C-alpha positions in Angstrom: -33.4 -0.5 -13.0 -31.9 0.2 -9.6 -29.9 -3.0 -9.8 -28.7 -2.0 -13.3 -27.5 1.4 -12.1 -25.8 -0.2 -9.1 -23.9 -2.7 -11.3 -22.6 0.1 -13.5 -21.9 2.7 -10.8 -18.3 3.8 -10.0 -18.7 2.5 -6.4 -19.4 -1.0 -7.7 -16.2 -1.0 -9.7 -14.2 0.2 -6.7 -15.6 -2.6 -4.6 -14.9 -5.0 -7.4 -11.3 -3.9 -7.6 -11.0 -4.3 -3.8 -12.2 -7.9 -4.1 -9.9 -8.6 -7.0 -6.9 -7.4 -5.0 -7.8 -9.8 -2.2 -8.2 -12.6 -4.8 -4.7 -11.8 -6.1 -3.2 -12.5 -2.7 -5.2 -15.8 -2.6 -3.9 -16.8 -6.0 -0.4 -16.0 -5.1 -0.6 -18.2 -2.0 -2.1 -21.1 -4.0 0.5 -20.7 -6.7 3.2 -20.5 -4.1 1.9 -23.7 -2.5 3.0 -25.6 -5.6 6.6 -24.6 -4.9 8.9 -25.0 -1.9 9.0 -21.3 -0.9 5.4 -21.3 0.4 6.6 -21.6 3.9 9.1 -18.7 3.5 6.3 -16.7 2.0 4.1 -17.5 5.0 6.9 -16.7 7.4 7.4 -13.3 5.9 3.7 -12.4 6.3 3.8 -13.6 9.9 6.8 -11.4 10.7 5.1 -8.4 8.9 1.9 -9.1 10.9 3.9 -9.0 14.2 5.5 -5.7 13.0 2.0 -4.4 12.2 0.8 -5.4 15.7 3.4 -3.4 17.5 3.0 -0.5 15.0 -0.7 -0.3 15.9 -0.1 -0.6 19.6 2.4 2.3 19.5 0.5 4.5 17.1 -1.1 7.8 18.2 -4.6 6.5 17.2 -7.3 6.5 19.9 -7.9 3.1 21.5 -11.3 2.9 19.7 -9.4 2.9 16.4 -6.7 0.5 17.5 -9.0 -2.3 18.7 -10.5 -3.4 15.4 -7.1 -3.7 13.8 -5.7 -5.7 16.7 -8.8 -8.0 16.7 -8.1 -8.7 13.0 -4.4 -8.9 12.8 -4.0 -12.0 15.1 -6.4 -14.4 13.3 -6.2 -12.9 9.8 -2.6 -11.6 9.4 -2.6 -11.7 5.5 -5.9 -10.0 5.1 -5.2 -7.4 7.8 -1.8 -6.5 6.4 -3.3 -5.9 3.0 -6.2 -3.9 4.4 -4.0 -1.8 6.6 -1.6 -1.0 3.8 -4.3 0.3 1.5 -7.0 1.7 3.8 -5.8 2.4 7.4 -3.7 5.4 6.7 -6.0 7.9 4.9 -3.7 10.8 5.0 -3.5 13.6 2.4 -0.7 12.9 -0.1 2.4 15.0 0.2 1.8 16.4 -3.3 -1.7 17.6 -2.4 -0.4 18.8 1.0 2.1 21.1 -0.8 -0.6 22.5 -3.1 -2.8 23.2 -0.2 -0.1 25.0 1.7 0.8 27.1 -1.3 -2.8 28.2 -1.7 -3.0 29.0 2.0 0.1 31.2 1.8 -1.5 33.1 -1.0 -5.0 33.5 0.5 -4.6 33.9 4.3 -3.8 37.6 3.9 -7.4 38.1 2.5 -9.1 36.4 5.4 -10.5 38.2 8.5 -7.7 39.0 10.9 -9.7 40.2 13.9 -7.6 40.1 17.1 -8.8 37.7 19.8 -8.6 40.5 22.3 -11.4 42.4 20.5 -13.9 39.7 21.5 -13.4 40.4 25.2 -15.7 42.5 27.4 -18.7 41.3 25.6 -20.6 40.6 28.8 -22.7 37.5 28.6 -20.6 36.0 25.8 -17.3 36.1 27.6 -17.5 32.6 29.1 -17.9 31.1 25.6 -15.1 32.8 23.7 -12.7 30.0 24.7 -14.5 28.0 22.1 -13.7 30.6 19.5 -10.1 31.0 20.7 -9.5 27.3 20.1 -10.8 27.6 16.5 -8.7 30.7 15.9 -5.5 29.0 17.0 -6.0 25.5 15.5 -8.3 26.0 12.5 -6.7 29.4 12.0 -10.1 31.0 11.1 -11.2 34.1 12.9 -14.8 35.0 13.1 -16.3 38.5 12.7 -19.0 40.8 14.1 -21.5 42.7 11.9 -22.7 39.7 9.9 -26.3 38.7 9.2 -27.2 35.1 9.6 -30.5 33.5 8.5 -31.4 30.0 9.7 -33.5 27.6 7.6 -35.3 24.8 9.5 -36.0 22.6 6.5 -34.1 21.7 3.3 -36.9 23.2 1.1 -36.5 26.5 2.9 -32.8 26.4 2.3 -33.2 25.6 -1.4 -35.8 28.4 -1.9 -33.3 30.8 -0.4 -30.4 29.7 -2.6 -32.0 30.2 -5.9 -32.7 34.0 -5.7 -29.3 34.6 -4.3 -27.7 32.8 -7.2 -29.9 34.7 -9.7 -28.5 38.0 -8.3 -24.8 36.9 -8.8 -22.7 39.4 -10.7 -19.2 37.9 -10.6 -19.1 34.2 -9.5 -20.9 31.2 -8.0 -18.9 28.5 -6.3 -20.8 25.4 -5.2 -19.3 22.4 -3.3 -21.5 19.5 -2.0 -21.0 15.9 -0.9 -24.0 14.7 -3.0 -25.3 16.1 -6.3 -28.1 14.0 -7.6 -30.1 14.9 -10.7 -33.8 15.7 -10.0 -36.1 18.5 -9.2 -33.7 20.2 -6.8 -30.6 20.0 -9.0 -32.5 20.8 -12.2 -33.6 24.2 -10.8 -30.1 25.0 -9.6 -28.3 24.0 -12.7 -30.6 26.1 -14.9 -29.4 29.1 -12.9 -25.8 28.0 -13.2 -26.0 27.5 -16.9 -27.6 30.9 -17.4 -24.9 32.6 -15.3 -22.1 30.8 -17.1 -23.5 32.1 -20.4 -23.5 35.6 -19.0 -19.7 35.2 -18.4 -19.7 34.6 -14.7 -17.1 32.3 -13.1 -19.2 29.3 -12.2 -17.6 26.3 -10.4 -19.1 23.0 -9.1 -17.4 20.5 -6.9 -18.8 17.2 -5.7 -17.6 14.1 -3.9 -17.1 11.2 -6.3 -18.2 8.6 -3.9 -21.0 10.6 -2.3 -22.3 11.2 -5.8 -21.5 7.7 -7.1 -25.0 7.4 -8.6 -24.5 10.5 -10.7 -23.8 9.7 -14.4 -20.2 9.5 -15.4 -20.7 12.1 -18.1 -22.1 14.6 -15.5 -18.9 16.6 -15.0 -18.1 16.7 -18.8 -21.6 18.0 -19.6 -21.1 20.8 -17.2 -17.7 21.6 -18.6 -19.1 21.7 -22.1 -21.6 24.4 -21.0 -18.9 26.7 -19.4 -19.1 25.5 -15.8 -15.8 24.5 -14.3 -16.4 21.1 -12.6 -14.3 19.0 -10.3 -14.8 15.6 -8.8 -13.3 15.3 -5.3 -11.0 12.2 -4.8 -12.0 10.5 -8.0 -12.8 6.8 -7.6 -10.4 4.6 -9.5 -9.7 0.9 -10.0 -6.8 1.0 -7.6 -8.1 3.2 -4.9 -5.9 3.6 -1.8 -6.3 5.0 1.7 -7.4 8.4 0.4 -10.8 6.8 -0.5 -11.7 7.4 3.1 -11.1 11.1 2.7 -14.5 12.1 1.4 -15.5 15.7 0.9 -18.6 15.9 3.2 -18.7 19.8 3.0 -21.6 21.8 1.8 -20.6 25.3 0.7 -22.2 27.8 -1.7 -20.5 31.2 -2.1 -22.0 34.0 -4.3 -19.7 37.0 -5.2 -17.9 36.6 -1.9 -20.8 38.4 -0.2 -23.3 35.6 0.5 -22.5 32.1 1.8 -24.5 29.0 2.6 -23.6 26.0 4.7 -25.4 23.3 6.7 -26.4 19.6 6.3 -28.4 19.8 3.1 -27.1 18.0 0.0 -28.5 18.5 -3.5 -30.9 15.7 -3.8 -34.7 15.5 -3.9 -35.1 13.8 -0.5 -33.5 16.8 1.1 -36.4 19.0 0.0 -39.1 16.3 0.6 -39.8 15.8 -3.1 -38.9 12.2 -2.5 -39.5 10.2 0.8 -37.1 7.3 1.1 -37.3 7.2 4.9 -40.7 8.1 6.4 -42.9 11.1 5.4 -40.4 13.9 6.2 -36.6 14.5 5.8 -35.5 17.1 8.4 -32.4 19.1 7.6 -31.2 22.6 8.4 -28.8 25.3 7.0 -27.5 28.8 7.3 -27.2 31.8 5.0 -24.3 34.1 6.1 -23.8 37.6 4.8 -20.8 39.8 5.7 -17.1 39.4 6.3 -17.4 35.8 7.6 -18.3 34.6 4.1 -14.6 35.0 3.2 -13.8 31.9 5.3 -16.2 29.8 3.3 -14.8 31.3 0.1 -11.3 30.5 1.0 -12.1 26.9 1.9 -13.9 26.3 -1.4 -10.9 27.6 -3.3 -8.6 25.5 -1.2 -10.6 22.3 -2.1 -11.2 23.2 -5.7 -7.7 24.4 -6.7 -5.8 21.7 -4.8 -7.4 19.2 -7.1 -6.3 21.0 -10.2 -2.9 20.5 -11.8 -2.7 24.3 -12.3 -4.8 26.5 -10.0 -7.3 28.5 -11.9 -7.8 31.3 -9.5 -6.7 34.9 -9.4 -7.1 35.1 -5.6 -6.6 38.9 -5.4 -9.4 39.5 -7.8 -11.7 36.9 -6.2 -11.2 38.3 -2.7 -11.4 41.9 -3.9 -14.8 42.5 -2.4 -16.3 45.0 0.0 -18.3 43.1 2.5 -21.5 44.7 3.8 -21.8 45.4 7.5 -25.0 44.5 9.3 -26.0 46.1 12.6 -26.8 42.7 14.2 -25.5 41.4 17.4 -23.2 38.4 17.6 -20.0 36.9 16.4 -19.9 34.4 13.4 -17.1 31.9 13.0 -17.2 29.5 10.1 -14.5 26.8 10.1 -13.5 23.5 8.5 -12.0 20.2 9.5 -10.3 17.3 7.7 -7.7 14.5 7.8 -4.1 14.7 8.8 -1.4 16.0 8.2 -3.0 19.2 6.9 -5.4 19.4 9.8 -3.3 18.4 12.8 -6.2 17.9 15.2 -9.7 16.6 15.1 -11.1 20.1 15.0 -14.8 19.2 14.6 -14.7 16.8 17.6 -12.7 19.2 19.8 -15.2 22.0 18.9 -18.0 19.8 20.1 -16.1 18.9 23.3 -15.4 22.6 24.0 -19.0 23.5 23.5 -20.2 20.7 25.7 -17.7 21.6 28.4 -18.8 25.3 28.4 -22.5 24.4 29.0 -23.8 25.5 32.4 -27.6 25.6 31.8 -28.6 23.8 28.6 -27.2 21.6 25.9 -29.3 20.6 22.9 -28.1 18.3 20.1 -29.5 17.0 16.9 -27.6 14.3 15.0 -28.5 11.6 12.5 -26.0 9.1 14.0 -24.7 8.6 17.5 -21.7 6.3 17.1 -18.9 8.5 18.4 -16.0 7.7 20.6 -16.0 7.5 24.4 -14.7 11.0 24.9 -17.8 12.6 23.4 -20.3 10.3 25.1 -18.6 10.9 28.4 -18.6 14.7 27.9 -22.4 14.6 27.2 -23.0 12.4 30.3 -20.9 14.7 32.5 -22.8 17.7 31.4 -26.1 16.0 32.5 -24.6 14.8 35.8 -23.5 18.3 36.7 -27.0 19.6 36.3 -27.2 20.9 32.7 -30.5 20.3 30.8 -29.2 18.0 28.1 -31.5 16.9 25.3 -30.8 14.9 22.2 -32.8 14.3 19.0 -32.1 11.5 16.6 -34.1 10.0 13.7 -37.0 7.6 14.3 -36.8 6.2 10.8 -33.3 5.1 9.9 -31.4 5.3 6.6 -28.9 2.6 7.8 -30.5 0.0 10.0 -27.3 -1.3 11.6 -26.0 2.2 12.4 -29.5 3.0 13.8 -29.3 0.0 16.1 -25.8 1.1 17.4 -27.2 4.7 17.9 -30.0 3.3 20.0 -27.6 1.1 22.0 -25.9 4.3 23.3 -29.2 5.8 24.7 -29.0 3.8 28.0 -25.7 5.2 29.2 -26.8 8.8 28.4 -30.3 8.5 29.9 -28.9 7.0 33.1 -27.0 10.3 33.5 -30.1 12.3 33.0 -30.0 13.0 29.2 -33.5 13.3 27.6 -33.5 11.5 24.2 -36.1 12.0 21.5 -36.6 10.5 18.1 -38.0 12.5 15.2 -41.1 10.5 14.3 -42.1 11.8 10.9 -39.0 10.3 9.3 -35.2 10.8 9.0 -33.4 13.7 10.8 -30.2 14.7 9.0 -29.5 18.0 10.8 -26.2 18.4 12.7 -26.6 21.1 15.5 -25.5 21.9 19.0 -26.9 24.7 21.1 -25.3 25.8 24.4 -27.1 27.9 27.1 -29.2 29.7 24.4 -26.0 31.7 23.6 -23.9 29.6 21.3 -24.8 27.3 18.4 -23.2 25.2 15.7 -24.8 24.3 12.4 -22.8 22.3 9.8 -21.9 19.0 8.3 -20.2 17.2 11.2 -22.0 14.0 12.3 -21.3 12.3 15.6 -19.7 9.3 13.9 -16.2 8.1 13.3 -16.0 9.0 9.7 -17.1 12.6 10.1 -14.8 13.1 13.2 -11.7 11.5 11.7 -11.6 10.9 7.9 -13.9 13.4 6.2 -13.4 17.0 5.1 -16.2 18.8 7.0 -17.4 22.4 7.6 -19.8 24.5 9.6 -20.2 27.7 11.6 -20.3 28.6 15.3 -22.7 31.5 16.2 -22.1 33.5 19.4 -25.0 35.6 20.5 -26.5 36.0 17.1 -30.2 36.3 16.5 -30.1 33.0 14.6 -29.2 31.2 17.8 -32.7 31.8 19.2 -34.2 30.6 15.9 -32.2 27.4 16.0 -33.3 26.8 19.6 -36.9 27.5 18.8 -36.7 25.0 15.9 -35.2 22.5 18.3 -38.2 22.7 20.6 -40.6 22.7 17.6 -38.9 19.5 16.5 -39.4 17.9 19.9 -43.1 18.5 19.6 -43.3 16.1 16.7 -40.8 13.7 18.2 -41.2 10.9 20.7 -39.3 10.8 24.0 -37.4 7.5 24.2 -38.6 4.9 26.6 -35.9 2.3 27.2 -38.4 -0.4 28.0 -39.8 -0.1 24.5 -36.3 -0.3 23.0 -35.4 -3.5 24.8 -32.6 -5.3 22.9 -32.7 -9.1 23.1 -29.5 -11.1 23.8 -28.9 -11.8 20.1 -29.1 -8.1 19.1 -26.8 -7.1 22.0 -24.2 -9.6 20.7 -24.5 -8.3 17.1 -24.2 -4.7 18.2 -21.2 -5.5 20.4 -19.4 -7.0 17.3 -20.4 -4.2 15.0 -19.2 -1.6 17.6 -15.7 -3.1 17.4 -15.4 -2.5 13.7 -17.3 0.7 13.3 -14.1 2.9 13.6 -12.8 1.2 10.4 -15.8 1.9 8.3 
């Protein structure tokens, strides 16, 4: 049954189209060989390959991204030229860029506009507001005080909190997730959505077409028939181009503009431990945000949803016309998003991680499902440990992708030599993406420590400065350590063959 579903999935047809495009080039070459101009054809490709070589060398890509293309272009110029043309430049189309800019122009006036100077003189938080200043200037999202943040240490806790909030909705429910998979979790959610749509609420659902490639093709149409506005992000097509790399990895739920959810949890039964594909427990985390900061999540949902429509649906003034509750809780909350160029000019997610790591003076705690990031992040974590910061890292013990897991483990040695303590979550797979600095600042969101998250994907999350939830996140970190195993490098010895395999895989990981 699984093989049948795979053969008729949208992802299968995209892969098939990719292979057919390669076959087309081969056929052209064979056909050309029967005629005299084969050598001219070959010469043109060689000249184009040389041009590509210098284009890659002089590009602004990091060296980690240049190396795999340079390795391929010399022995396989035909294949590399084709691959680079279609897949190496996953930038937002100009048409989509213009739509996004127009939406921004209409919506920015409704977002929090708190001045940076108002964050000063907050005592113990002052050393960390440089992190926030970067996000304010580059991501253009201010944070706010007087919010209430609730942290959920497991996916089932997160799910149980979402349902009653959706049931209380009076105006709209906006839902955006990388994966929506029919099952126990989705069935309970969609029942609420259908009920609210019948009541006349504006209900919208957006999901990534590749992330949800096992979802039935008629899924979106069935929702539309029942009054739910539905949008597939970057629809997979027979002739997919570079934008196929720009996946929507965000997880956002906004209810009436007053309550927002974000974190690592997708809408699938493994995330709430109804299914157990990897070990006995799937560990994931999320946040519920109440207050003015929710408007940032609301804006970014509308930006994603409406930029995929020929005609935007939204009356932005009406949607943002909400009076946010104020909560007498300490701390500053700053949701933000990241994505590919040219709309997002910098790697915001990676730079936020670097800024957080650089600000750590006492402790730095990280959870991540994958550790296959570039040298800048690995060096920053090492340097933090070398300068005396208590650095601890938790990764999964049971992998979802064996090759990626092997590469993750191959990075342990360099970190542990610098003094980083590494743990593996023994009950199963850990999917949480968190960073906690000095018990004062924390990040929870969707951004993995891998090349795809840091470069190609649309991502999101929230930084918390001095909030009560920071303590809850840190407590959960140490609770997770109690059921994790500290890594012993002797037990993880890699033989010569595995080291060779990992070395080769490492070269091409930035392309994947």
